[in-house]
SERO-4910 file (N, C-alpha, C, O; in steps of 0.05 Angstrom, whole numbers):
BEGIN
 pado doro    nc1    nc2    nc3   cac1   cac2   cac3    cc1    cc2    cc3    oc1    oc2    oc3
  Unk    A   2229   1095   1670   2249   1123   1662   2239   1140   1645   2245   1164   1642
  Unk    A   2220   1125   1631   2223   1146   1611   2193   1156   1619   2189   1175   1605
  Unk    A   2173   1152   1634   2156   1168   1648   2160   1178   1667   2143   1192   1678
  Unk    A   2188   1173   1680   2186   1191   1709   2205   1223   1694   2202   1247   1701
  Unk    A   2215   1217   1682   2223   1231   1660   2206   1267   1653   2208   1292   1657
  Unk    A   2188   1246   1639   2171   1265   1638   2149   1276   1652   2135   1292   1640
  Unk    A   2142   1267   1681   2131   1275   1700   2146   1293   1710   2132   1313   1714
  Unk    A   2163   1297   1715   2184   1319   1724   2195   1338   1705   2206   1357   1716
  Unk    A   2195   1338   1673   2203   1353   1646   2236   1357   1659   2251   1373   1671
  Unk    A   2233   1318   1645   2265   1336   1639   2265   1313   1609   2253   1292   1605
  Unk    A   2284   1330   1592   2285   1317   1567   2304   1280   1566   2317   1272   1585
  Unk    A   2303   1274   1556   2315   1239   1549   2353   1252   1546   2374   1242   1554
  Unk    A   2346   1276   1532   2377   1284   1528   2392   1288   1550   2415   1280   1555
  Unk    A   2377   1302   1563   2382   1318   1593   2392   1296   1616   2409   1300   1634
  Unk    A   2377   1274   1611   2382   1254   1634   2366   1222   1629   2343   1214   1631
  Unk    A   2394   1207   1622   2396   1182   1625   2400   1159   1650   2415   1161   1669
  Unk    A   2381   1137   1643   2385   1115   1675   2423   1128   1671   2429   1147   1684
  Unk    A   2439   1117   1656   2466   1110   1653   2473   1135   1679   2488   1127   1697
  Unk    A   2463   1162   1681   2478   1175   1696   2469   1167   1723   2480   1183   1739
  Unk    A   2458   1154   1732   2453   1146   1757   2484   1127   1760   2500   1131   1777
  Unk    A   2486   1108   1740   2506   1089   1753   2537   1119   1755   2552   1121   1775
  Unk    A   2539   1129   1741   2565   1149   1740   2560   1162   1770   2580   1161   1785
  Unk    A   2533   1175   1779   2533   1191   1804   2539   1173   1818   2560   1178   1830
  Unk    A   2527   1149   1823   2542   1124   1849   2568   1126   1836   2582   1139   1851
  Unk    A   2577   1121   1820   2612   1110   1825   2622   1135   1834   2644   1133   1845
  Unk    A   2612   1162   1832   2633   1181   1844   2626   1181   1868   2645   1177   1883
  Unk    A   2603   1186   1879   2590   1182   1912   2615   1165   1923   2636   1173   1933
  Unk    A   2608   1143   1920   2631   1116   1930   2652   1122   1922   2664   1114   1942
  Unk    A   2667   1128   1909   2688   1134   1898   2708   1157   1924   2731   1153   1933
  Unk    A   2690   1178   1928   2691   1201   1945   2698   1183   1974   2718   1182   1989
  Unk    A   2676   1173   1975   2674   1155   2009   2694   1134   2013   2711   1134   2031
  Unk    A   2691   1117   1996   2712   1092   2003   2728   1086   1980   2741   1065   1983
  Unk    A   2732   1100   1953   2757   1096   1943   2750   1072   1913   2735   1052   1912
  Unk    A   2765   1083   1896   2769   1067   1873   2754   1034   1872   2736   1024   1858
  Unk    A   2770   1024   1889   2765    986   1887   2741    978   1900   2732    955   1903
  Unk    A   2730   1006   1909   2707   1000   1932   2683    998   1893   2666    981   1886
  Unk    A   2694   1020   1880   2667   1025   1865   2675    995   1843   2656    981   1837
  Unk    A   2696    991   1836   2703    964   1821   2685    944   1826   2669    932   1812
  Unk    A   2691    942   1860   2674    925   1862   2634    919   1852   2618    901   1845
  Unk    A   2637    952   1861   2601    961   1860   2596    949   1837   2591    925   1838
  Unk    A   2597    962   1809   2612    968   1779   2609    931   1774   2594    918   1760
  Unk    A   2630    925   1790   2633    886   1771   2650    876   1753   2649    855   1740
  Unk    A   2676    905   1754   2698    903   1733   2709    893   1742   2706    888   1766
  Unk    A   2737    880   1717   2746    871   1725   2773    876   1730   2791    859   1735
  Unk    A   2775    911   1727   2801    919   1726   2786    955   1737   2764    964   1739
  Unk    A   2811    965   1742   2811    986   1750   2806   1010   1726   2790   1029   1727
  Unk    A   2821   1003   1707   2824   1017   1682   2796   1027   1671   2789   1050   1666
  Unk    A   2777    994   1671   2745   1010   1665   2733   1029   1688   2722   1051   1688
  Unk    A   2737   1019   1699   2730   1026   1734   2727   1062   1730   2707   1075   1734
  Unk    A   2754   1074   1720   2765   1099   1727   2752   1121   1695   2756   1145   1692
  Unk    A   2739   1106   1679   2719   1116   1667   2691   1130   1673   2678   1148   1663
  Unk    A   2689   1114   1694   2653   1118   1711   2658   1140   1721   2647   1159   1709
  Unk    A   2675   1146   1742   2685   1167   1756   2691   1200   1748   2713   1206   1740
  Unk    A   2667   1220   1750   2664   1244   1753   2694   1261   1765   2692   1257   1789
  Unk    A   2703   1266   1763   2728   1280   1787   2720   1298   1789   2730   1311   1770
  Unk    A   2704   1314   1802   2691   1335   1809   2702   1359   1815   2713   1353   1836
  Unk    A   2707   1387   1811   2723   1409   1808   2721   1422   1843   2699   1423   1854
  Unk    A   2745   1432   1856   2732   1437   1874   2735   1428   1906   2746   1409   1895
  Unk    A   2735   1424   1924   2738   1419   1946   2712   1410   1957   2694   1426   1953
  Unk    A   2708   1394   1967   2685   1384   1983   2678   1398   2012   2695   1396   2029
  Unk    A   2653   1412   2019   2654   1417   2047   2640   1414   2061   2621   1407   2047
  Unk    A   2629   1415   2089   2608   1413   2105   2582   1441   2098   2590   1464   2098
  Unk    A   2556   1437   2093   2547   1460   2097   2545   1476   2125   2542   1470   2149
  Unk    A   2547   1501   2109   2556   1523   2131   2533   1528   2162   2538   1537   2184
  Unk    A   2519   1522   2156   2489   1519   2176   2504   1498   2207   2500   1502   2231
  Unk    A   2526   1470   2191   2522   1454   2213   2548   1472   2219   2548   1479   2243
  Unk    A   2566   1481   2208   2599   1493   2218   2588   1516   2237   2602   1524   2255
  Unk    A   2562   1529   2231   2553   1550   2263   2538   1535   2279   2528   1551   2295
  Unk    A   2530   1515   2285   2515   1505   2295   2539   1490   2306   2542   1500   2328
  Unk    A   2556   1473   2302   2583   1473   2320   2600   1485   2337   2609   1478   2359
  Unk    A   2606   1509   2319   2621   1536   2333   2599   1545   2352   2607   1549   2375
  Unk    A   2572   1550   2347   2560   1561   2378   2542   1553   2394   2522   1564   2404
  Unk    A   2556   1520   2397   2532   1496   2415   2536   1516   2439   2555   1532   2440
  Unk    A   2518   1512   2456   2528   1525   2486   2521   1494   2502   2508   1473   2501
  Unk    A   2550   1517   2521   2558   1487   2538   2550   1499   2569   2550   1521   2580
  Unk    A   2546   1472   2577   2524   1466   2604   2548   1462   2628   2541   1457   2651
***
């Protein structure tokens, strides 16, 4: 991990391996819910699991380009 950080020019203070665990937990929570995260991380209860999930501000939306493509599809 240290070599990878060094190669891309990111300091150890800015990114650590544990950040990947938090990112995975947050993404899984958004997709499948906290119970799926609890199972993934191997926690015995959801109280511990909730500490790993980052609650993002705002609503996730689809990229604009996908929306444009859906709205302007050519009808045959």
